[in-house]
C-alpha positions as CSV (number, residue, x, y, z in Angstrom):
1,M,9.0,21.6,30.0
2,K,9.7,25.7,30.1
3,Q,10.9,25.8,26.9
4,Q,8.6,23.7,25.0
5,K,6.2,26.6,26.1
6,E,8.3,29.5,25.4
7,N,8.3,27.8,21.8
8,Q,4.6,27.3,21.4
9,A,4.1,31.0,22.6
10,K,6.2,32.0,19.6
11,L,4.0,30.5,17.1
12,Q,0.1,31.3,16.8
13,V,-2.1,29.6,14.1
14,G,-2.2,32.3,11.2
15,Q,1.3,33.8,11.6
16,T,3.5,33.8,8.7
17,F,7.2,32.8,9.1
18,P,9.8,32.3,6.7
19,L,11.3,28.5,6.7
20,T,14.1,26.3,5.1
21,I,13.0,22.5,4.1
22,K,15.8,20.3,5.1
23,R,13.9,16.9,4.0
24,L,11.0,15.5,3.5
25,G,8.7,13.7,6.0
26,I,7.0,10.2,6.1
27,N,4.2,11.6,4.5
28,G,5.4,13.5,1.8
29,E,5.3,16.9,3.2
30,G,8.3,19.1,3.7
31,V,10.2,19.5,6.8
32,G,11.8,22.6,8.5
33,Y,12.4,23.9,12.2
34,F,11.2,27.3,13.3
35,K,12.6,28.2,16.7
36,R,13.8,24.7,17.2
37,Q,10.3,23.3,16.4
38,V,9.7,21.1,13.2
39,V,7.1,22.4,11.1
40,F,5.5,20.2,8.2
41,V,4.6,21.8,5.4
42,P,2.6,20.0,2.3
43,G,3.8,20.7,-1.3
44,A,7.4,22.3,0.3
45,L,10.6,20.6,-1.1
46,P,13.9,20.0,0.5
47,G,16.0,23.0,-0.1
48,E,13.1,25.2,-0.7
49,E,13.0,28.8,1.1
50,V,9.5,29.6,1.8
51,V,6.9,31.5,3.7
52,V,4.9,29.7,5.5
53,E,1.3,30.5,7.4
54,A,0.8,28.2,10.5
55,T,-2.5,26.4,10.2
56,K,-2.0,24.1,13.5
57,V,0.3,24.4,16.3
58,H,0.5,21.2,18.5
59,P,2.8,21.3,21.8
60,K,5.5,19.0,20.1
61,F,5.3,20.2,15.9
62,S,3.3,22.6,14.0
63,E,1.6,22.4,10.6
64,G,1.6,25.4,8.2
65,R,1.1,26.0,4.5
66,I,2.7,27.8,1.9
67,K,2.5,31.1,1.1
68,K,5.2,32.0,-1.3
69,I,8.2,30.1,-2.4
70,R,11.3,32.3,-2.4
71,K,13.4,29.8,-3.4
72,K,12.5,27.2,-5.4
73,S,14.0,23.8,-5.6
74,E,15.6,22.6,-9.0
75,H,13.7,19.4,-8.8
76,R,10.1,21.0,-8.8
77,V,7.8,20.2,-11.9
78,K,4.4,21.2,-13.0
79,P,2.3,18.3,-11.5
80,P,1.0,16.9,-14.8
81,C,-2.7,15.8,-13.2
82,P,-5.3,18.6,-13.6
83,I,-6.8,17.9,-9.8
84,Y,-3.7,17.1,-7.9
85,D,-4.4,19.7,-5.9
86,L,-7.7,18.7,-4.6
87,C,-7.7,14.8,-4.8
88,G,-5.0,13.9,-2.0
89,G,-4.5,10.7,-3.9
90,C,-0.4,11.3,-5.3
91,Q,1.6,13.5,-2.3
92,L,5.1,13.9,-4.7
93,Q,3.6,14.8,-8.4
94,H,5.5,18.0,-7.8
95,L,8.9,16.3,-7.4
96,D,10.8,14.8,-10.2
97,Y,10.5,11.2,-10.8
98,R,14.6,10.8,-10.2
99,Q,14.7,12.9,-7.3
100,Q,11.4,10.9,-5.6
101,L,13.8,7.9,-5.6
102,K,16.3,9.7,-3.5
103,E,14.1,11.5,-1.1
104,K,12.3,8.2,-0.5
105,R,15.6,6.6,0.2
106,D,16.1,9.5,2.5
107,I,12.8,8.5,4.3
108,V,14.3,4.9,5.2
109,V,17.2,6.6,6.5
110,Q,15.4,8.9,8.7
111,A,13.6,5.9,10.1
112,F,16.6,4.3,11.1
113,E,18.2,7.4,12.7
114,R,15.3,7.6,14.7
115,Y,14.7,4.3,16.0
116,S,17.6,2.2,15.5
117,K,21.1,2.8,17.6
118,T,23.1,1.0,14.4
119,P,25.1,3.9,12.7
120,I,23.5,4.3,9.4
121,E,26.8,3.9,7.4
122,K,26.8,0.3,8.8
123,L,23.4,-0.3,7.5
124,N,23.7,-0.4,3.6
125,I,21.0,1.1,2.7
126,K,21.1,1.2,-1.2
127,E,19.5,3.2,-3.8
128,T,15.5,3.0,-4.6
129,I,14.6,0.6,-7.4
130,G,11.9,2.8,-9.5
131,M,9.9,2.3,-12.7
132,E,10.7,3.0,-16.2
133,N,7.2,4.4,-16.8
134,P,6.0,5.0,-13.4
135,W,2.1,5.9,-14.1
136,N,-0.7,3.9,-14.9
137,Y,0.5,1.3,-12.8
138,R,-2.3,0.7,-10.0
139,N,-4.2,-2.6,-11.4
140,K,-7.3,-2.0,-8.4
141,S,-9.5,1.4,-8.1
142,Q,-11.6,2.1,-5.3
143,F,-13.8,5.0,-6.1
144,Q,-17.0,6.3,-3.9
145,V,-20.1,7.2,-5.8
146,G,-22.4,10.6,-5.7
147,L,-24.1,13.1,-7.3
148,E,-23.2,16.4,-8.4
149,K,-26.7,18.3,-9.0
150,T,-27.9,15.4,-10.8
151,K,-24.9,13.7,-12.4
152,V,-23.3,10.6,-11.4
153,I,-19.9,11.4,-10.5
154,A,-17.0,8.7,-8.6
155,G,-13.6,9.6,-7.1
156,L,-12.1,10.3,-4.0
157,Y,-12.7,12.7,-1.3
158,G,-10.6,15.6,-1.3
159,L,-7.5,16.1,0.7
160,N,-8.6,16.8,4.3
161,S,-12.4,17.2,3.3
162,H,-15.4,15.3,2.9
163,K,-16.0,16.6,-1.0
164,L,-15.6,13.5,-3.3
165,I,-13.9,15.0,-6.1
166,D,-15.0,13.6,-9.3
167,I,-11.9,11.5,-11.0
168,A,-12.4,10.9,-14.6
169,D,-8.9,9.7,-15.7
170,C,-6.3,9.1,-13.1
171,M,-3.1,9.0,-14.2
172,I,-1.7,6.6,-11.5
173,Q,-4.2,4.0,-12.3
174,H,-4.4,1.2,-15.0
175,P,-6.6,2.9,-18.0
176,A,-8.9,-0.4,-18.0
177,T,-10.0,0.6,-14.4
178,S,-10.5,3.9,-15.6
179,K,-12.5,3.2,-18.3
180,V,-14.8,0.5,-16.3
181,T,-15.7,3.2,-13.8
182,Q,-16.7,5.9,-16.6
183,T,-18.8,3.7,-18.5
184,V,-20.2,2.2,-15.1
185,K,-21.4,6.0,-14.2
186,M,-22.6,6.5,-17.2
187,I,-24.8,3.0,-17.2
188,L,-26.0,3.9,-13.8
189,Q,-26.9,7.4,-14.6
190,D,-28.6,6.2,-17.9
191,L,-30.3,3.7,-16.0
192,K,-31.2,6.3,-13.2
193,I,-30.2,3.8,-10.5
194,S,-29.8,5.5,-7.5
195,I,-26.9,6.6,-5.8
196,Y,-26.3,6.0,-2.0
197,N,-26.1,9.5,0.1
198,E,-24.1,9.1,3.2
199,Q,-26.3,12.3,4.9
200,N,-29.5,10.8,5.0
201,R,-28.5,7.1,4.3
202,K,-30.8,6.7,1.2
203,G,-30.4,5.4,-1.8
204,L,-28.2,2.3,-3.4
205,V,-24.7,2.4,-4.9
206,R,-22.2,3.3,-2.9
207,T,-18.8,2.4,-4.5
208,I,-17.5,1.1,-7.6
209,V,-14.3,-1.6,-7.4
210,T,-12.1,-2.1,-10.3
211,R,-9.2,-4.9,-10.8
212,V,-7.6,-6.0,-13.8
213,G,-5.5,-8.7,-14.5
214,V,-2.2,-6.5,-16.1
215,Q,-1.0,-9.9,-17.9
216,S,-4.7,-11.6,-19.0
217,G,-6.5,-8.2,-19.7
218,E,-9.2,-9.4,-17.7
219,V,-11.3,-6.8,-15.3
220,Q,-13.5,-7.4,-12.2
221,L,-16.1,-4.7,-11.0
222,V,-17.5,-4.9,-7.7
223,L,-20.6,-2.8,-7.1
224,I,-21.1,-2.1,-3.3
225,T,-24.6,-1.4,-2.5
226,A,-26.1,-0.1,0.6
227,K,-29.2,-2.9,-0.1
228,K,-29.4,-6.4,-1.8
229,E,-32.3,-5.4,-3.7
230,I,-31.2,-3.6,-7.5
231,P,-33.6,-2.2,-9.6
232,R,-33.7,-3.3,-13.2
233,K,-30.6,-6.0,-12.6
234,S,-30.8,-7.8,-15.6
235,L,-30.9,-4.6,-17.5
236,L,-27.8,-3.3,-16.0
237,I,-25.9,-6.3,-16.3
238,D,-26.7,-6.4,-20.0
239,E,-25.9,-3.2,-20.6
240,I,-22.3,-4.0,-18.6
241,T,-21.2,-6.4,-20.8
242,K,-22.5,-5.3,-24.1
243,R,-20.6,-2.1,-23.4
244,L,-17.6,-3.7,-21.3
245,P,-17.0,-7.1,-23.1
246,E,-13.3,-7.0,-20.9
247,V,-15.6,-7.3,-17.8
248,K,-15.3,-11.2,-17.2
249,S,-16.4,-10.9,-13.7
250,I,-19.3,-9.1,-11.9
251,I,-19.9,-9.0,-8.2
252,Q,-22.1,-7.2,-5.7
253,N,-21.3,-6.3,-2.3
254,I,-23.7,-5.1,0.4
255,N,-22.7,-2.6,2.9
256,G,-25.6,-1.3,4.3
257,Q,-23.3,-0.1,7.9
258,K,-22.5,3.4,9.0
259,T,-18.8,3.3,8.3
260,S,-15.7,3.9,6.4
261,L,-14.5,0.3,5.4
262,I,-15.4,-0.7,1.8
263,F,-16.6,-3.7,1.7
264,G,-19.7,-5.2,4.2
265,D,-19.5,-9.2,5.1
266,E,-22.0,-10.5,2.0
267,S,-20.6,-10.7,-1.4
268,I,-23.3,-12.4,-4.5
269,H,-21.9,-13.1,-7.6
270,L,-24.0,-11.5,-10.4
271,H,-22.2,-12.6,-13.8
272,G,-19.5,-14.5,-15.3
273,S,-16.1,-15.9,-13.1
274,E,-15.8,-15.4,-10.0
275,V,-12.3,-14.7,-10.0
276,I,-9.9,-13.1,-12.8
277,Q,-6.6,-14.2,-13.3
278,E,-3.1,-12.6,-13.1
279,T,0.4,-13.5,-13.9
280,L,3.6,-12.7,-11.9
281,G,6.4,-14.1,-13.6
282,D,5.3,-17.6,-14.2
283,L,3.4,-17.9,-11.3
284,S,-0.5,-17.3,-11.9
285,F,-3.1,-16.5,-9.6
286,E,-7.1,-16.5,-9.3
287,L,-8.1,-13.5,-7.7
288,S,-11.4,-13.1,-6.3
289,A,-13.1,-10.1,-4.8
290,R,-11.8,-9.8,-1.4
291,A,-8.5,-11.5,-2.4
292,F,-5.2,-9.0,-1.2
293,F,-3.0,-9.3,-4.2
294,Q,0.0,-6.1,-4.7
295,L,-1.2,-3.2,-6.7
296,N,1.9,-2.5,-8.4
297,P,2.2,-6.0,-10.4
298,E,5.7,-4.4,-12.2
299,Q,7.5,-3.6,-9.2
300,T,5.6,-6.8,-7.3
301,V,8.2,-9.1,-9.5
302,K,11.3,-6.2,-9.0
303,L,10.2,-6.7,-5.1
304,Y,9.8,-10.7,-5.2
305,E,13.8,-10.9,-7.0
306,E,15.2,-8.7,-4.4
307,V,13.4,-11.3,-1.6
308,K,14.9,-14.4,-3.5
309,K,18.3,-12.1,-3.7
310,A,18.4,-11.9,0.2
311,A,17.4,-15.7,1.0
312,Q,20.5,-16.9,-1.1
313,L,18.6,-20.3,-1.6
314,T,21.0,-23.5,-2.3
315,G,17.9,-25.9,-2.7
316,K,18.1,-27.3,1.2
317,E,16.6,-24.5,2.9
318,K,13.5,-24.6,4.9
319,I,11.3,-21.5,5.0
320,V,9.2,-20.2,7.0
321,D,6.9,-17.3,5.3
322,A,5.3,-15.4,8.3
323,Y,2.2,-13.3,7.4
324,C,1.8,-15.3,4.0
325,G,-1.3,-13.7,2.6
326,V,-2.5,-15.8,-0.8
327,G,1.4,-17.5,-0.5
328,T,2.5,-15.1,-3.1
329,I,6.2,-14.8,-1.8
330,G,6.7,-18.2,-0.6
331,L,5.7,-19.8,-4.3
332,W,8.5,-17.1,-6.0
333,L,11.1,-19.2,-3.8
334,A,9.5,-22.6,-3.4
335,D,11.6,-23.7,-6.4
336,G,14.8,-22.7,-4.8
337,A,13.8,-24.5,-1.1
338,A,13.8,-27.6,0.2
339,E,10.6,-26.8,1.9
340,I,8.3,-24.1,2.6
341,R,5.8,-23.5,5.4
342,G,3.4,-20.5,5.5
343,I,1.7,-18.9,8.2
344,E,-1.2,-16.3,8.3
345,I,-4.2,-15.9,10.5
346,I,-7.1,-15.4,7.8
347,P,-8.4,-18.9,6.7
348,E,-9.8,-18.1,3.6
349,A,-5.9,-16.7,2.4
350,I,-4.6,-20.1,3.5
351,E,-7.4,-21.9,1.0
352,D,-6.1,-19.5,-1.4
353,A,-2.1,-20.2,-0.7
354,R,-3.1,-24.0,-0.8
355,K,-4.7,-23.9,-4.2
356,N,-2.1,-21.6,-5.6
357,A,0.9,-24.2,-4.5
358,K,-1.2,-27.2,-5.9
359,K,-2.4,-25.4,-9.0
360,H,1.6,-25.3,-10.1
361,G,2.6,-28.2,-8.7
362,F,4.8,-27.2,-5.5
363,E,4.4,-30.5,-3.2
364,N,7.2,-29.0,-1.0
365,A,4.8,-26.2,0.3
366,T,2.5,-26.3,3.4
367,Y,0.1,-23.5,4.4
368,A,-1.4,-23.2,8.4
369,V,-4.1,-21.1,10.2
370,G,-2.8,-19.3,12.9
371,K,0.1,-17.2,14.5
372,A,3.7,-17.4,13.9
373,E,4.8,-17.1,17.9
374,K,2.1,-20.4,18.3
375,L,3.4,-22.6,15.4
376,L,6.7,-22.0,15.6
377,P,8.0,-23.4,18.7
378,K,5.9,-26.4,18.5
379,W,7.7,-26.9,15.1
380,V,11.1,-26.5,16.8
381,N,9.9,-28.8,19.6
382,E,8.7,-31.3,16.9
383,G,12.4,-31.3,15.4
384,W,11.8,-28.8,12.5
385,R,13.5,-25.6,12.9
386,P,13.6,-23.2,10.0
387,D,16.8,-21.8,8.0
388,V,15.6,-18.8,6.6
389,I,12.0,-16.5,7.9
390,V,10.6,-14.6,5.5
391,V,8.4,-12.0,6.9
392,D,5.8,-9.1,4.6
393,P,3.5,-7.4,7.9
394,P,1.2,-5.1,7.7
395,R,2.1,-1.8,8.4
396,T,1.9,-2.0,12.2
397,G,4.7,-4.4,11.8
398,C,5.5,-7.8,13.6
399,D,4.1,-8.6,16.4
400,D,6.4,-8.7,19.3
401,Q,6.0,-12.0,20.2
402,F,6.7,-12.8,16.9
403,L,10.1,-11.1,17.1
404,Q,10.9,-12.6,20.7
405,T,10.3,-16.3,19.0
406,V,12.4,-15.6,15.9
407,L,14.8,-14.6,18.9
408,K,14.8,-18.1,20.1
409,V,14.3,-20.3,17.3
410,K,17.4,-18.2,15.6
411,P,17.0,-18.9,12.0
412,K,20.3,-18.2,10.1
413,K,18.9,-15.9,8.0
414,M,15.7,-13.4,8.1
415,V,14.2,-11.7,4.8
416,Y,11.8,-8.6,6.4
417,V,9.9,-7.1,3.4
418,S,8.4,-3.8,4.9
419,C,5.3,-1.3,3.5
420,N,6.6,0.9,6.7
421,P,10.2,2.2,7.4
422,S,9.1,3.5,10.9
423,T,8.3,-0.1,12.0
424,L,10.8,-2.1,9.9
425,A,13.3,0.2,11.9
426,K,11.8,-0.4,15.3
427,D,11.6,-4.1,14.7
428,I,15.5,-4.6,13.6
429,Q,16.2,-2.8,16.7
430,V,14.6,-5.6,18.7
431,L,16.2,-8.2,16.2
432,S,19.8,-6.8,16.3
433,K,20.3,-8.5,19.9
434,L,21.4,-11.5,17.5
435,Y,21.2,-10.1,13.9
436,R,23.4,-7.7,11.9
437,V,21.7,-6.3,8.9
438,E,23.5,-6.8,5.9
439,Y,21.6,-4.0,4.1
440,V,18.5,-2.8,3.2
441,Q,17.0,-2.2,-0.4
442,P,14.1,0.4,-0.7
443,V,11.9,-0.3,-3.6
444,D,9.3,2.5,-5.0
445,M,5.8,0.5,-5.4
446,F,3.7,3.5,-5.6
447,P,5.7,6.6,-7.8
448,H,4.4,9.6,-6.7
449,T,3.0,8.9,-3.1
450,A,5.3,9.0,-0.2
451,H,4.8,5.3,0.1
452,V,8.4,3.1,-0.1
453,E,8.8,-0.4,0.6
454,A,11.9,-2.4,1.3
455,V,13.7,-5.8,1.8
456,A,16.5,-6.2,4.4
457,Q,18.7,-9.1,4.5
458,L,19.3,-10.3,8.5
459,V,21.9,-12.3,9.1
460,L,22.4,-14.3,12.3
461,R,25.8,-12.9,14.0
């Protein structure tokens, strides 16, 4: 305690000090140590020697900003995006892409060093699988709408601020989503349709959401509005369809709440189809406005191929696809398995999963609404036991009750798909009572951001 207070006293907000950056943190910031206390510095890279100004001092760590780079990393590059410093959507454009892949593997390594007792060399953490072209990969955008004087703008809130940054052409968005957003902004301006103001909660249009089926080229447009009535609605729809023939689906979603959530509860189908089509490998999916779907289809195929590799199917296995969503991972495995049972707590997702399985003629796939920790023991009691469990949980990781259930059911293999290395490492530490990690395969789903996904293969000891 005394040591901690001394450390705190040694660093004040506004103080400048030299720092050597040791590694990247999980949010893409540089990490160094000043008088044995950890300091996070956005924009700094491993190996760099920087002069830092302390911006926040907490009991266990501090935050700072770069005042000067004394020794620059050989992997530092000029960010190609003109608003990179303002926007905050990407964290790593200033780092060469090949090196980003190495640092992302290191982020996975750090998570296991922190939360797992297994020595790193025994975990076999592989090189990160990257993209040939790491730009224009995102198939969906959600841009807030605002006014700059009288001009309609749309984009994201700036880094640590509530200032809306107008984004005309985002370099990680699919060009079709950027084109539709830009054109819709102009149409709203031309038709003088009011824009929502967060301060006084007046006005109509809050958010423009676009999603493209990368294979089909179809675009879905969702206009999030504060009220139900849209003035000159038929003229608005006519203009959109005339200027943007690729838009095959127009939906209005109403959200009048004071909230940071994008979508409200009520959706109205305005024009065209209610869904757009997307393809992954040999599978096709219908995407409704609220359906969850991976944001980078090209890398999703690579990710799912890694799941298939880890599952090592012979055609005889019974598989549980826990946290199954609309069934994408399970259907990817279905032709190599005897039976797939998907579990998900969201009823609409299960409806979609059943439709997807039926459409592709998979009669060996069934889906149940509920929690895996309740359904798994029930099935085991009925005499049905899985050989492989596949999980793709949210960022918070697996429910502890679910992990305990896995340890009771003891499938021969578990394939864990993770979007958060920290919760992956914590959950594997629990499972390591009975399972050993054969390998962990990082996959870069979001180039130029600090996110990294991973597929871990666990085998019953």
